N, C-alpha and C positions, 0 to 999 in steps of 0.2 A: 554581527549581523543577524537577520532573521532568516529562518529556513523558508525558501519559497519553492514553488512548483510551476514555473512558467511553461514547461514542456508538457504537453498532454499526452505524450507517447507512453505507452505501456505495452508490455509483452507477456505472453504466456509461456511459462516454463513447465513443459510437460514432465520432465524428469523429477523436478522438485515440487511439482503440484503447487506453483506459485504464480502470482501476477508480479512482474518486476516493473518498477518506476523509478524516476530519478528526482531527487530534490537539489536545491543549491543553496549553499551558505556562502555568500559572496561569489567568489570564482571557484569554490570548491564543490566539486560534484559529490552528492551523497547518495549512494545506491540503497533502495528500499525494495522489499518484496512483501507481499501479503499471502498467507496461506490461503489456498483455494477453500479449504473447509471453513475459514473464517467468514467467507462471503455467503455461506449456506443460509444465514439469518436474513440476508438481504434478498437473495433470489434462490429459493429451494429447488432441489431436484435437477441440478444441471451437471453435465459432465463434458460437454464439448468445449473446445477452445473459444469459439465465438461467444457462447453463452457465458463462459467465465469472464471474458473481457467486457461483455455487456453488463454483467453483475458489477464489475469494477467500476465502470462508468456510472451506473445508477448510485453507487455508494461513494463516488469520488470525494465529496465534500467530507464525509465522515472519515474516510481512510486517510486523507491528507491531513485532517485535524489530528488523527491518532498518530501519524507520523511526526507531526510537529511536537507532540507531547512525548514522544519517545526519544526524539533526537537530543543528544547532549554533544555540543561541540568538542571535537577532539577525542570523544570517548570510543567510538567504534568506526570501522571502515565500511560496515554493511548491516543493515537493520532488517530484521524479519518480523513483521507484525503478525499478531495472532488474534484469534476471536477475543480474547481478554483485552487487548489494546483497543478493539472497536467498542467493547462494552464500557471501557474507561471514559469514552467520549459522550456517553449517554448522559442526559441532564436529568 
């Protein structure tokens, strides 16, 4: 199956400085997160939860594309995307 992201929900993880979101491979739920610092290229100079989530929303297409590239079925139980993953989606 193909990795999909039908649920637009995302959450801010203060302790981990990440935004968490979920993908699905068939019926399997695949947890992802992206480091807050990776979003600095999208929306610079933010530090509040609301602004981090807005930055995620602004870069949603790029982030989901990076998640699809990083995903290998059966390989991991949790994925953490970094700035390098976002750069790998640039054309």
